[in-house]
All heavy atoms as a GROMACS GRO file, in nm:
protein
  632
    1MET      N    1  11.954  10.990  12.092
    1MET     CA    2  11.999  11.021  11.958
    1MET      C    3  12.102  10.915  11.918
    1MET      O    4  12.191  10.881  11.995
    1MET     CB    5  12.060  11.161  11.956
    1MET     CG    6  12.095  11.206  11.817
    1MET     SD    7  12.151  11.377  11.803
    1MET     CE    8  12.018  11.466  11.879
    2ALA      N    9  12.090  10.866  11.797
    2ALA     CA   10  12.180  10.761  11.748
    2ALA      C   11  12.314  10.821  11.704
    2ALA      O   12  12.322  10.936  11.661
    2ALA     CB   13  12.114  10.688  11.632
    3THR      N   14  12.417  10.739  11.713
    3THR     CA   15  12.549  10.777  11.665
    3THR      C   16  12.584  10.684  11.549
    3THR      O   17  12.574  10.562  11.562
    3THR     CB   18  12.654  10.764  11.777
    3THR    OG1   19  12.615  10.847  11.886
    3THR    CG2   20  12.792  10.806  11.728
    4TYR      N   21  12.623  10.744  11.437
    4TYR     CA   22  12.655  10.669  11.316
    4TYR      C   23  12.802  10.692  11.279
    4TYR      O   24  12.856  10.799  11.300
    4TYR     CB   25  12.569  10.717  11.198
    4TYR     CG   26  12.421  10.694  11.219
    4TYR    CD1   27  12.340  10.795  11.270
    4TYR    CD2   28  12.363  10.574  11.187
    4TYR    CE1   29  12.205  10.775  11.290
    4TYR    CE2   30  12.227  10.552  11.206
    4TYR     CZ   31  12.149  10.654  11.257
    4TYR     OH   32  12.015  10.634  11.276
    5ARG      N   33  12.863  10.589  11.222
    5ARG     CA   34  12.998  10.600  11.167
    5ARG      C   35  12.986  10.573  11.017
    5ARG      O   36  12.941  10.466  10.976
    5ARG     CB   37  13.091  10.499  11.234
    5ARG     CG   38  13.234  10.510  11.189
    5ARG     CD   39  13.330  10.440  11.281
    5ARG     NE   40  13.301  10.299  11.296
    5ARG     CZ   41  13.362  10.219  11.382
    5ARG    NH1   42  13.456  10.266  11.463
    5ARG    NH2   43  13.331  10.092  11.389
    6ILE      N   44  13.025  10.672  10.937
    6ILE     CA   45  13.011  10.664  10.792
    6ILE      C   46  13.149  10.641  10.730
    6ILE      O   47  13.241  10.717  10.754
    6ILE     CB   48  12.950  10.793  10.734
    6ILE    CG1   49  12.816  10.824  10.801
    6ILE    CG2   50  12.932  10.783  10.583
    6ILE    CD1   51  12.818  10.946  10.886
    7GLN      N   52  13.160  10.534  10.652
    7GLN     CA   53  13.284  10.504  10.578
    7GLN      C   54  13.258  10.542  10.433
    7GLN      O   55  13.163  10.493  10.371
    7GLN     CB   56  13.317  10.355  10.587
    7GLN     CG   57  13.441  10.314  10.513
    7GLN     CD   58  13.567  10.341  10.594
    7GLN    OE1   59  13.566  10.332  10.716
    7GLN    NE2   60  13.674  10.373  10.525
    8THR      N   61  13.339  10.633  10.379
    8THR     CA   62  13.320  10.675  10.240
    8THR      C   63  13.407  10.591  10.147
    8THR      O   64  13.499  10.522  10.190
    8THR     CB   65  13.353  10.825  10.223
    8THR    OG1   66  13.487  10.848  10.267
    8THR    CG2   67  13.256  10.911  10.303
    9THR      N   68  13.378  10.600  10.019
    9THR     CA   69  13.448  10.518   9.921
    9THR      C   70  13.595  10.556   9.906
    9THR      O   71  13.675  10.476   9.859
    9THR     CB   72  13.380  10.528   9.783
    9THR    OG1   73  13.370  10.667   9.747
    9THR    CG2   74  13.241  10.466   9.785
   10ASP      N   75  13.634  10.676   9.952
   10ASP     CA   76  13.775  10.715   9.946
   10ASP      C   77  13.852  10.674  10.072
   10ASP      O   78  13.968  10.709  10.089
   10ASP     CB   79  13.790  10.865   9.920
   10ASP     CG   80  13.737  10.952  10.034
   10ASP    OD1   81  13.689  10.897  10.137
   10ASP    OD2   82  13.744  11.075  10.021
   11GLY      N   83  13.786  10.600  10.163
   11GLY     CA   84  13.851  10.551  10.283
   11GLY      C   85  13.837  10.640  10.404
   11GLY      O   86  13.876  10.603  10.514
   12ALA      N   87  13.780  10.759  10.388
   12ALA     CA   88  13.760  10.850  10.501
   12ALA      C   89  13.648  10.798  10.590
   12ALA      O   90  13.560  10.722  10.547
   12ALA     CB   91  13.727  10.990  10.451
   13GLN      N   92  13.652  10.839  10.716
   13GLN     CA   93  13.552  10.795  10.811
   13GLN      C   94  13.511  10.915  10.896
   13GLN      O   95  13.595  10.997  10.933
   13GLN     CB   96  13.614  10.687  10.900
   13GLN     CG   97  13.518  10.615  10.988
   13GLN     CD   98  13.590  10.507  11.065
   13GLN    OE1   99  13.643  10.534  11.172
   13GLN    NE2  100  13.595  10.388  11.011
   14ARG      N  101  13.381  10.924  10.923
   14ARG     CA  102  13.334  11.032  11.010
   14ARG      C  103  13.223  10.979  11.098
   14ARG      O  104  13.156  10.882  11.064
   14ARG     CB  105  13.290  11.154  10.931
   14ARG     CG  106  13.159  11.137  10.855
   14ARG     CD  107  13.113  11.262  10.786
   14ARG     NE  108  13.075  11.365  10.881
   14ARG     CZ  109  13.069  11.494  10.852
   14ARG    NH1  110  13.098  11.534  10.731
   14ARG    NH2  111  13.034  11.581  10.942
   15THR      N  112  13.205  11.043  11.211
   15THR     CA  113  13.100  11.007  11.305
   15THR      C  114  12.996  11.118  11.304
   15THR      O  115  13.029  11.236  11.303
   15THR     CB  116  13.158  10.988  11.447
   15THR    OG1  117  13.260  10.888  11.440
   15THR    CG2  118  13.052  10.946  11.545
   16GLN      N  119  12.868  11.079  11.306
   16GLN     CA  120  12.758  11.176  11.302
   16GLN      C  121  12.650  11.132  11.399
   16GLN      O  122  12.609  11.016  11.398
   16GLN     CB  123  12.700  11.186  11.161
   16GLN     CG  124  12.586  11.282  11.146
   16GLN     CD  125  12.632  11.426  11.168
   16GLN    OE1  126  12.732  11.468  11.111
   16GLN    NE2  127  12.560  11.500  11.250
   17ARG      N  128  12.602  11.224  11.481
   17ARG     CA  129  12.486  11.199  11.567
   17ARG      C  130  12.363  11.255  11.497
   17ARG      O  131  12.367  11.366  11.445
   17ARG     CB  132  12.504  11.263  11.702
   17ARG     CG  133  12.619  11.198  11.779
   17ARG     CD  134  12.626  11.244  11.919
   17ARG     NE  135  12.510  11.185  11.988
   17ARG     CZ  136  12.472  11.219  12.110
   17ARG    NH1  137  12.538  11.311  12.175
   17ARG    NH2  138  12.368  11.164  12.166
   18ALA      N  139  12.256  11.177  11.495
   18ALA     CA  140  12.132  11.220  11.431
   18ALA      C  141  12.017  11.134  11.481
   18ALA      O  142  12.036  11.020  11.523
   18ALA     CB  143  12.143  11.210  11.280
   19GLN      N  144  11.897  11.189  11.472
   19GLN     CA  145  11.778  11.115  11.512
   19GLN      C  146  11.724  11.028  11.399
   19GLN      O  147  11.654  10.930  11.424
   19GLN     CB  148  11.670  11.211  11.560
   19GLN     CG  149  11.708  11.280  11.689
   19GLN     CD  150  11.607  11.383  11.731
   19GLN    OE1  151  11.566  11.467  11.651
   19GLN    NE2  152  11.563  11.376  11.856
   20LEU      N  153  11.755  11.064  11.275
   20LEU     CA  154  11.698  10.994  11.161
   20LEU      C  155  11.800  10.983  11.049
   20LEU      O  156  11.869  11.080  11.017
   20LEU     CB  157  11.575  11.071  11.109
   20LEU     CG  158  11.506  11.020  10.984
   20LEU    CD1  159  11.440  10.886  11.011
   20LEU    CD2  160  11.403  11.121  10.936
   21MET      N  161  11.811  10.864  10.992
   21MET     CA  162  11.892  10.842  10.871
   21MET      C  163  11.794  10.804  10.760
   21MET      O  164  11.709  10.717  10.778
   21MET     CB  165  11.992  10.728  10.892
   21MET     CG  166  12.073  10.696  10.767
   21MET     SD  167  12.201  10.569  10.791
   21MET     CE  168  12.102  10.424  10.825
   22ARG      N  169  11.803  10.873  10.646
   22ARG     CA  170  11.712  10.845  10.534
   22ARG      C  171  11.787  10.863  10.403
   22ARG      O  172  11.894  10.923  10.398
   22ARG     CB  173  11.588  10.935  10.539
   22ARG     CG  174  11.619  11.080  10.521
   22ARG     CD  175  11.494  11.169  10.533
   22ARG     NE  176  11.532  11.310  10.528
   22ARG     CZ  177  11.544  11.381  10.416
   22ARG    NH1  178  11.520  11.325  10.298
   22ARG    NH2  179  11.580  11.507  10.420
   23THR      N  180  11.729  10.809  10.297
   23THR     CA  181  11.785  10.827  10.164
   23THR      C  182  11.678  10.875  10.068
   23THR      O  183  11.558  10.855  10.091
   23THR     CB  184  11.844  10.695  10.107
   23THR    OG1  185  11.740  10.599  10.096
   23THR    CG2  186  11.957  10.642  10.193
   24ASP      N  187  11.722  10.940   9.962
   24ASP     CA  188  11.637  10.963   9.846
   24ASP      C  189  11.708  10.894   9.730
   24ASP      O  190  11.796  10.811   9.752
   24ASP     CB  191  11.606  11.112   9.824
   24ASP     CG  192  11.730  11.197   9.800
   24ASP    OD1  193  11.832  11.143   9.752
   24ASP    OD2  194  11.724  11.317   9.828
   25ALA      N  195  11.675  10.925   9.610
   25ALA     CA  196  11.731  10.854   9.495
   25ALA      C  197  11.883  10.865   9.487
   25ALA      O  198  11.948  10.772   9.441
   25ALA     CB  199  11.669  10.908   9.366
   26ASN      N  200  11.941  10.975   9.534
   26ASN     CA  201  12.085  10.997   9.516
   26ASN      C  202  12.162  11.033   9.641
   26ASN      O  203  12.285  11.042   9.637
   26ASN     CB  204  12.106  11.112   9.416
   26ASN     CG  205  12.040  11.085   9.284
   26ASN    OD1  206  12.063  10.982   9.223
   26ASN    ND2  207  11.956  11.177   9.240
   27THR      N  208  12.095  11.055   9.754
   27THR     CA  209  12.161  11.115   9.870
   27THR      C  210  12.125  11.044  10.000
   27THR      O  211  12.012  11.001  10.019
   27THR     CB  212  12.119  11.264   9.882
   27THR    OG1  213  12.135  11.327   9.755
   27THR    CG2  214  12.200  11.338   9.984
   28LEU      N  215  12.224  11.037  10.088
   28LEU     CA  216  12.204  10.990  10.225
   28LEU      C  217  12.190  11.114  10.313
   28LEU      O  218  12.274  11.204  10.307
   28LEU     CB  219  12.324  10.905  10.270
   28LEU     CG  220  12.326  10.857  10.414
   28LEU    CD1  221  12.209  10.763  10.441
   28LEU    CD2  222  12.458  10.788  10.443
   29HIS      N  223  12.085  11.118  10.393
   29HIS     CA  224  12.055  11.234  10.478
   29HIS      C  225  12.056  11.190  10.624
   29HIS      O  226  12.005  11.083  10.657
   29HIS     CB  227  11.916  11.292  10.449
   29HIS     CG  228  11.895  11.333  10.309
   29HIS    ND1  229  11.917  11.462  10.266
   29HIS    CD2  230  11.852  11.263  10.201
   29HIS    CE1  231  11.888  11.470  10.136
   29HIS    NE2  232  11.848  11.350  10.096
   30PHE      N  233  12.107  11.276  10.711
   30PHE     CA  234  12.096  11.260  10.856
   30PHE      C  235  12.020  11.382  10.907
   30PHE      O  236  12.058  11.495  10.878
   30PHE     CB  237  12.235  11.251  10.920
   30PHE     CG  238  12.306  11.125  10.884
   30PHE    CD1  239  12.390  11.120  10.773
   30PHE    CD2  240  12.289  11.008  10.958
   30PHE    CE1  241  12.457  11.004  10.738
   30PHE    CE2  242  12.356  10.891  10.923
   30PHE     CZ  243  12.439  10.889  10.813
   31ASP      N  244  11.912  11.357  10.981
   31ASP     CA  245  11.822  11.464  11.024
   31ASP      C  246  11.802  11.464  11.175
   31ASP      O  247  11.807  11.358  11.239
   31ASP     CB  248  11.684  11.447  10.960
   31ASP     CG  249  11.686  11.451  10.808
   31ASP    OD1  250  11.775  11.517  10.751
   31ASP    OD2  251  11.597  11.390  10.747
   32ASP      N  252  11.778  11.583  11.230
   32ASP     CA  253  11.739  11.601  11.370
   32ASP      C  254  11.608  11.677  11.373
   32ASP      O  255  11.581  11.761  11.288
   32ASP     CB  256  11.844  11.683  11.446
   32ASP     CG  257  11.967  11.602  11.483
   32ASP    OD1  258  11.959  11.478  11.484
   32ASP    OD2  259  12.070  11.664  11.512
   33ARG      N  260  11.528  11.650  11.475
   33ARG     CA  261  11.403  11.722  11.495
   33ARG      C  262  11.432  11.838  11.589
   33ARG      O  263  11.470  11.819  11.704
   33ARG     CB  264  11.297  11.629  11.553
   33ARG     CG  265  11.160  11.687  11.549
   33ARG     CD  266  11.057  11.575  11.566
   33ARG     NE  267  10.924  11.626  11.567
   33ARG     CZ  268  10.849  11.645  11.460
   33ARG    NH1  269  10.899  11.616  11.342
   33ARG    NH2  270  10.727  11.691  11.469
   34ILE      N  271  11.414  11.959  11.538
   34ILE     CA  272  11.443  12.081  11.613
   34ILE      C  273  11.320  12.172  11.607
   34ILE      O  274  11.274  12.205  11.499
   34ILE     CB  275  11.566  12.154  11.555
   34ILE    CG1  276  11.688  12.061  11.556
   34ILE    CG2  277  11.594  12.282  11.632
   34ILE    CD1  278  11.805  12.112  11.474
   35GLY      N  279  11.268  12.207  11.722
   35GLY     CA  280  11.151  12.295  11.727
   35GLY      C  281  11.031  12.238  11.655
   35GLY      O  282  10.953  12.312  11.596
   36GLY      N  283  11.014  12.107  11.659
   36GLY     CA  284  10.899  12.042  11.597
   36GLY      C  285  10.911  12.017  11.448
   36GLY      O  286  10.818  11.966  11.387
   37ALA      N  287  11.025  12.052  11.388
   37ALA     CA  288  11.044  12.029  11.244
   37ALA      C  289  11.175  11.954  11.221
   37ALA      O  290  11.270  11.967  11.298
   37ALA     CB  291  11.047  12.162  11.170
   38TRP      N  292  11.180  11.875  11.114
   38TRP     CA  293  11.301  11.802  11.079
   38TRP      C  294  11.397  11.892  11.003
   38TRP      O  295  11.356  11.963  10.913
   38TRP     CB  296  11.267  11.679  10.995
   38TRP     CG  297  11.199  11.572  11.073
   38TRP    CD1  298  11.066  11.544  11.074
   38TRP    CD2  299  11.261  11.481  11.164
   38TRP    NE1  300  11.041  11.440  11.160
   38TRP    CE2  301  11.159  11.399  11.217
   38TRP    CE3  302  11.392  11.461  11.207
   38TRP    CZ2  303  11.184  11.298  11.310
   38TRP    CZ3  304  11.417  11.360  11.299
   38TRP    CH2  305  11.314  11.280  11.350
   39HIS      N  306  11.524  11.888  11.044
   39HIS     CA  307  11.630  11.965  10.979
   39HIS      C  308  11.746  11.871  10.944
   39HIS      O  309  11.789  11.792  11.029
   39HIS     CB  310  11.681  12.077  11.071
   39HIS     CG  311  11.576  12.178  11.103
   39HIS    ND1  312  11.550  12.284  11.021
   39HIS    CD2  313  11.491  12.186  11.208
   39HIS    CE1  314  11.452  12.355  11.075
   39HIS    NE2  315  11.415  12.298  11.188
   40THR      N  316  11.796  11.881  10.823
   40THR     CA  317  11.908  11.799  10.779
   40THR      C  318  12.037  11.853  10.839
   40THR      O  319  12.067  11.971  10.830
   40THR     CB  320  11.916  11.797  10.626
   40THR    OG1  321  11.793  11.743  10.576
   40THR    CG2  322  12.031  11.712  10.577
   41VAL      N  323  12.116  11.762  10.902
   41VAL     CA  324  12.243  11.802  10.962
   41VAL      C  325  12.363  11.754  10.879
   41VAL      O  326  12.473  11.805  10.897
   41VAL     CB  327  12.255  11.751  11.107
   41VAL    CG1  328  12.154  11.822  11.196
   41VAL    CG2  329  12.239  11.601  11.117
   42LEU      N  330  12.340  11.657  10.788
   42LEU     CA  331  12.447  11.610  10.701
   42LEU      C  332  12.385  11.542  10.580
   42LEU      O  333  12.287  11.469  10.592
   42LEU     CB  334  12.537  11.509  10.774
   42LEU     CG  335  12.646  11.440  10.692
   42LEU    CD1  336  12.753  11.541  10.650
   42LEU    CD2  337  12.709  11.326  10.768
   43THR      N  338  12.441  11.569  10.462
   43THR     CA  339  12.403  11.497  10.341
   43THR      C  340  12.529  11.449  10.272
   43THR      O  341  12.632  11.518  10.272
   43THR     CB  342  12.323  11.584  10.242
   43THR    OG1  343  12.402  11.696  10.205
   43THR    CG2  344  12.192  11.632  10.301
   44LEU      N  345  12.521  11.330  10.214
   44LEU     CA  346  12.631  11.272  10.137
   44LEU      C  347  12.574  11.204  10.013
   44LEU      O  348  12.472  11.135  10.022
   44LEU     CB  349  12.705  11.167  10.221
   44LEU     CG  350  12.780  11.215  10.344
   44LEU    CD1  351  12.816  11.097  10.433
   44LEU    CD2  352  12.902  11.291  10.303
   45PRO      N  353  12.640  11.218   9.899
   45PRO     CA  354  12.595  11.144   9.780
   45PRO      C  355  12.609  10.994   9.805
   45PRO      O  356  12.710  10.949   9.861
   45PRO     CB  357  12.690  11.190   9.670
   45PRO     CG  358  12.754  11.316   9.720
   45PRO     CD  359  12.754  11.306   9.869
   46LEU      N  360  12.509  10.917   9.768
   46LEU     CA  361  12.513  10.772   9.788
   46LEU      C  362  12.634  10.709   9.718
   46LEU      O  363  12.687  10.609   9.767
   46LEU     CB  364  12.384  10.708   9.738
   46LEU     CG  365  12.262  10.728   9.828
   46LEU    CD1  366  12.137  10.673   9.759
   46LEU    CD2  367  12.282  10.663   9.963
   47THR      N  368  12.676  10.768   9.607
   47THR     CA  369  12.790  10.712   9.534
   47THR      C  370  12.920  10.723   9.613
   47THR      O  371  13.017  10.655   9.581
   47THR     CB  372  12.808  10.784   9.398
   47THR    OG1  373  12.822  10.925   9.422
   47THR    CG2  374  12.690  10.758   9.307
   48GLU      N  375  12.922  10.807   9.718
   48GLU     CA  376  13.042  10.825   9.799
   48GLU      C  377  13.038  10.748   9.931
   48GLU      O  378  13.133  10.751  10.008
   48GLU     CB  379  13.064  10.973   9.828
   48GLU     CG  380  13.094  11.054   9.704
   48GLU     CD  381  13.114  11.202   9.734
   48GLU    OE1  382  13.131  11.240   9.853
   48GLU    OE2  383  13.112  11.281   9.637
   49VAL      N  384  12.927  10.676   9.957
   49VAL     CA  385  12.911  10.604  10.084
   49VAL      C  386  12.941  10.457  10.062
   49VAL      O  387  12.876  10.390   9.982
   49VAL     CB  388  12.767  10.623  10.139
   49VAL    CG1  389  12.748  10.541  10.266
   49VAL    CG2  390  12.738  10.769  10.164
   50ASP      N  391  13.042  10.407  10.135
   50ASP     CA  392  13.074  10.264  10.128
   50ASP      C  393  12.982  10.186  10.222
   50ASP      O  394  12.918  10.091  10.181
   50ASP     CB  395  13.221  10.241  10.165
   50ASP     CG  396  13.260  10.096  10.150
   50ASP    OD1  397  13.247  10.044  10.038
   50ASP    OD2  398  13.302  10.035  10.251
   51HIS      N  399  12.976  10.228  10.349
   51HIS     CA  400  12.883  10.167  10.444
   51HIS      C  401  12.863  10.258  10.564
   51HIS      O  402  12.941  10.351  10.586
   51HIS     CB  403  12.927  10.027  10.487
   51HIS     CG  404  13.054  10.024  10.567
   51HIS    ND1  405  13.178  10.018  10.510
   51HIS    CD2  406  13.075  10.028  10.701
   51HIS    CE1  407  13.270  10.016  10.605
   51HIS    NE2  408  13.210  10.024  10.721
   52VAL      N  409  12.756  10.229  10.639
   52VAL     CA  410  12.723  10.305  10.759
   52VAL      C  411  12.708  10.207  10.874
   52VAL      O  412  12.647  10.101  10.859
   52VAL     CB  413  12.592  10.385  10.740
   52VAL    CG1  414  12.553  10.457  10.869
   52VAL    CG2  415  12.604  10.483  10.625
   53GLN      N  416  12.764  10.244  10.989
   53GLN     CA  417  12.748  10.163  11.109
   53GLN      C  418  12.680  10.247  11.216
   53GLN      O  419  12.694  10.369  11.220
   53GLN     CB  420  12.885  10.117  11.162
   53GLN     CG  421  12.954  10.021  11.067
   53GLN     CD  422  13.090   9.982  11.119
   53GLN    OE1  423  13.172  10.067  11.150
   53GLN    NE2  424  13.112   9.852  11.129
   54ARG      N  425  12.604  10.179  11.303
   54ARG     CA  426  12.535  10.246  11.413
   54ARG      C  427  12.593  10.193  11.544
   54ARG      O  428  12.619  10.074  11.558
   54ARG     CB  429  12.386  10.218  11.407
   54ARG     CG  430  12.307  10.292  11.511
   54ARG     CD  431  12.160  10.272  11.487
   54ARG     NE  432  12.084  10.340  11.592
   54ARG     CZ  433  11.955  10.358  11.589
   54ARG    NH1  434  11.885  10.313  11.486
   54ARG    NH2  435  11.894  10.419  11.686
   55ARG      N  436  12.613  10.285  11.638
   55ARG     CA  437  12.672  10.246  11.766
   55ARG      C  438  12.564  10.205  11.865
   55ARG      O  439  12.464  10.274  11.884
   55ARG     CB  440  12.752  10.362  11.825
   55ARG     CG  441  12.831  10.322  11.948
   55ARG     CD  442  12.909  10.438  12.001
   55ARG     NE  443  12.820  10.520  12.083
   55ARG     CZ  444  12.854  10.638  12.133
   55ARG    NH1  445  12.972  10.690  12.108
   55ARG    NH2  446  12.769  10.706  12.206
   56PHE      N  447  12.587  10.090  11.927
   56PHE     CA  448  12.500  10.040  12.033
   56PHE      C  449  12.584  10.025  12.159
   56PHE      O  450  12.701   9.987  12.151
   56PHE     CB  451  12.438   9.905  11.995
   56PHE     CG  452  12.340   9.914  11.882
   56PHE    CD1  453  12.382   9.900  11.751
   56PHE    CD2  454  12.207   9.939  11.906
   56PHE    CE1  455  12.293   9.909  11.645
   56PHE    CE2  456  12.116   9.949  11.801
   56PHE     CZ  457  12.159   9.934  11.671
   57THR      N  458  12.524  10.052  12.273
   57THR     CA  459  12.592  10.036  12.400
   57THR      C  460  12.543   9.908  12.467
   57THR      O  461  12.423   9.890  12.487
   57THR     CB  462  12.567  10.157  12.492
   57THR    OG1  463  12.606  10.276  12.422
   57THR    CG2  464  12.646  10.146  12.622
   58GLU      N  465  12.637   9.819  12.498
   58GLU     CA  466  12.604   9.693  12.564
   58GLU      C  467  12.574   9.718  12.711
   58GLU      O  468  12.603   9.826  12.765
   58GLU     CB  469  12.722   9.597  12.549
   58GLU     CG  470  12.761   9.572  12.405
   58GLU     CD  471  12.737   9.431  12.361
   58GLU    OE1  472  12.727   9.342  12.447
   58GLU    OE2  473  12.730   9.409  12.240
   59ASN      N  474  12.518   9.618  12.778
   59ASN     CA  475  12.483   9.630  12.920
   59ASN      C  476  12.604   9.663  13.008
   59ASN      O  477  12.591   9.729  13.110
   59ASN     CB  478  12.416   9.503  12.972
   59ASN     CG  479  12.279   9.483  12.912
   59ASN    OD1  480  12.215   9.579  12.871
   59ASN    ND2  481  12.233   9.359  12.906
   60ASP      N  482  12.722   9.617  12.967
   60ASP     CA  483  12.843   9.643  13.046
   60ASP      C  484  12.907   9.778  13.012
   60ASP      O  485  13.015   9.811  13.060
   60ASP     CB  486  12.944   9.530  13.030
   60ASP     CG  487  12.993   9.512  12.888
   60ASP    OD1  488  12.954   9.591  12.799
   60ASP    OD2  489  13.070   9.418  12.864
   61GLY      N  490  12.844   9.856  12.923
   61GLY     CA  491  12.894   9.988  12.888
   61GLY      C  492  12.983   9.992  12.766
   61GLY      O  493  13.021  10.100  12.722
   62LYS      N  494  13.019   9.877  12.710
   62LYS     CA  495  13.104   9.875  12.590
   62LYS      C  496  13.022   9.914  12.468
   62LYS      O  497  12.903   9.890  12.460
   62LYS     CB  498  13.161   9.734  12.567
   62LYS     CG  499  13.258   9.690  12.673
   62LYS     CD  500  13.307   9.550  12.642
   62LYS     CE  501  13.394   9.497  12.753
   62LYS     NZ  502  13.429   9.357  12.730
   63TRP      N  503  13.091   9.977  12.372
   63TRP     CA  504  13.026  10.013  12.246
   63TRP      C  505  13.045   9.902  12.145
   63TRP      O  506  13.150   9.840  12.137
   63TRP     CB  507  13.088  10.139  12.186
   63TRP     CG  508  13.066  10.264  12.261
   63TRP    CD1  509  12.975  10.286  12.360
   63TRP    CD2  510  13.138  10.385  12.242
   63TRP    NE1  511  12.985  10.415  12.404
   63TRP    CE2  512  13.085  10.479  12.334
   63TRP    CE3  513  13.239  10.424  12.159
   63TRP    CZ2  514  13.131  10.608  12.342
   63TRP    CZ3  515  13.285  10.554  12.168
   63TRP    CH2  516  13.232  10.644  12.258
   64VAL      N  517  12.942   9.881  12.064
   64VAL     CA  518  12.948   9.786  11.954
   64VAL      C  519  12.899   9.859  11.830
   64VAL      O  520  12.796   9.926  11.833
   64VAL     CB  521  12.857   9.663  11.981
   64VAL    CG1  522  12.856   9.569  11.863
   64VAL    CG2  523  12.901   9.591  12.107
   65TRP      N  524  12.975   9.850  11.720
   65TRP     CA  525  12.935   9.912  11.593
   65TRP      C  526  12.877   9.803  11.504
   65TRP      O  527  12.944   9.705  11.473
   65TRP     CB  528  13.054   9.976  11.524
   65TRP     CG  529  13.106  10.097  11.595
   65TRP    CD1  530  13.211  10.102  11.680
   65TRP    CD2  531  13.054  10.229  11.587
   65TRP    NE1  532  13.228  10.230  11.725
   65TRP    CE2  533  13.134  10.311  11.670
   65TRP    CE3  534  12.949  10.288  11.518
   65TRP    CZ2  535  13.112  10.447  11.685
   65TRP    CZ3  536  12.928  10.424  11.533
   65TRP    CH2  537  13.007  10.502  11.616
   66LEU      N  538  12.752   9.819  11.464
   66LEU     CA  539  12.686   9.724  11.374
   66LEU      C  540  12.656   9.792  11.241
   66LEU      O  541  12.607   9.905  11.238
   66LEU     CB  542  12.556   9.672  11.436
   66LEU     CG  543  12.571   9.594  11.567
   66LEU    CD1  544  12.435   9.557  11.622
   66LEU    CD2  545  12.655   9.470  11.545
   67THR      N  546  12.686   9.722  11.134
   67THR     CA  547  12.662   9.776  11.000
   67THR      C  548  12.513   9.785  10.975
   67THR      O  549  12.439   9.689  10.997
   67THR     CB  550  12.732   9.690  10.893
   67THR    OG1  551  12.872   9.688  10.922
   67THR    CG2  552  12.709   9.746  10.754
   68GLU      N  553  12.470   9.902  10.932
   68GLU     CA  554  12.329   9.929  10.902
   68GLU      C  555  12.304   9.915  10.752
   68GLU      O  556  12.389   9.954  10.671
   68GLU     CB  557  12.292  10.073  10.941
   68GLU     CG  558  12.291  10.099  11.088
   68GLU     CD  559  12.159  10.061  11.152
   68GLU    OE1  560  12.056  10.118  11.115
   68GLU    OE2  561  12.162   9.973  11.239
   69GLN      N  562  12.189   9.862  10.718
   69GLN     CA  563  12.147   9.864  10.578
   69GLN      C  564  12.090  10.003  10.552
   69GLN      O  565  12.018  10.058  10.636
   69GLN     CB  566  12.041   9.757  10.556
   69GLN     CG  567  12.034   9.708  10.417
   69GLN     CD  568  11.946   9.584  10.408
   69GLN    OE1  569  11.870   9.551  10.499
   69GLN    NE2  570  11.954   9.519  10.297
   70LEU      N  571  12.124  10.061  10.439
   70LEU     CA  572  12.070  10.193  10.408
   70LEU      C  573  11.919  10.182  10.388
   70LEU      O  574  11.871  10.086  10.327
   70LEU     CB  575  12.136  10.251  10.283
   70LEU     CG  576  12.285  10.282  10.296
   70LEU    CD1  577  12.338  10.338  10.165
   70LEU    CD2  578  12.311  10.380  10.408
   71PRO      N  579  11.843  10.278  10.441
   71PRO     CA  580  11.698  10.272  10.427
   71PRO      C  581  11.657  10.288  10.280
   71PRO      O  582  11.729  10.348  10.201
   71PRO     CB  583  11.648  10.390  10.510
   71PRO     CG  584  11.766  10.477  10.532
   71PRO     CD  585  11.889  10.395  10.514
   72ALA      N  586  11.542  10.233  10.249
   72ALA     CA  587  11.488  10.248  10.112
   72ALA      C  588  11.462  10.396  10.086
   72ALA      O  589  11.425  10.471  10.178
   72ALA     CB  590  11.358  10.169  10.098
   73PRO      N  591  11.481  10.440   9.963
   73PRO     CA  592  11.458  10.583   9.932
   73PRO      C  593  11.317  10.626   9.966
   73PRO      O  594  11.221  10.556   9.939
   73PRO     CB  595  11.483  10.592   9.781
   73PRO     CG  596  11.569  10.475   9.750
   73PRO     CD  597  11.529  10.366   9.848
   74ALA      N  598  11.307  10.743  10.028
   74ALA     CA  599  11.176  10.799  10.062
   74ALA      C  600  11.120  10.869   9.938
   74ALA      O  601  11.195  10.922   9.855
   74ALA     CB  602  11.191  10.900  10.175
   75ASP      N  603  10.990  10.870   9.928
   75ASP     CA  604  10.924  10.941   9.818
   75ASP      C  605  10.941  11.091   9.842
   75ASP      O  606  10.901  11.144   9.945
   75ASP     CB  607  10.776  10.905   9.815
   75ASP     CG  608  10.703  10.971   9.699
   75ASP    OD1  609  10.769  11.024   9.608
   75ASP    OD2  610  10.579  10.967   9.699
   76THR      N  611  11.005  11.160   9.752
   76THR     CA  612  11.031  11.303   9.768
   76THR      C  613  10.922  11.390   9.705
   76THR      O  614  10.928  11.510   9.712
   76THR     CB  615  11.168  11.342   9.708
   76THR    OG1  616  11.167  11.304   9.571
   76THR    CG2  617  11.279  11.271   9.782
   77HIS      N  618  10.823  11.328   9.644
   77HIS     CA  619  10.714  11.403   9.582
   77HIS      C  620  10.591  11.394   9.671
   77HIS      O  621  10.536  11.290   9.692
   77HIS     CB  622  10.681  11.346   9.443
   77HIS     CG  623  10.799  11.345   9.353
   77HIS    ND1  624  10.853  11.458   9.298
   77HIS    CD2  625  10.877  11.244   9.309
   77HIS    CE1  626  10.957  11.427   9.224
   77HIS    NE2  627  10.974  11.298   9.230
   78ALA      N  628  10.549  11.509   9.726
   78ALA     CA  629  10.433  11.511   9.815
   78ALA      C  630  10.306  11.535   9.739
   78ALA      O  631  10.303  11.594   9.636
   78ALA     CB  632  10.452  11.617   9.921
   0.00000   0.00000   0.00000
């Protein structure tokens, strides 16, 4: 499961673990797969997100935070 660090436009920072990061037209979603179905564990309005970083563990065990590009909005109309 990936670990993300979210920096909001008001300067606040939070860490979130999730299997999937996705966007729609207005919202950033973090989802986990539970019991064979995807469930949203956190949503944030895109207007409040400054940037998102993902944590990677180096071979020596140190953590490195790399800035992620937000994914392209998913089609919400099935």
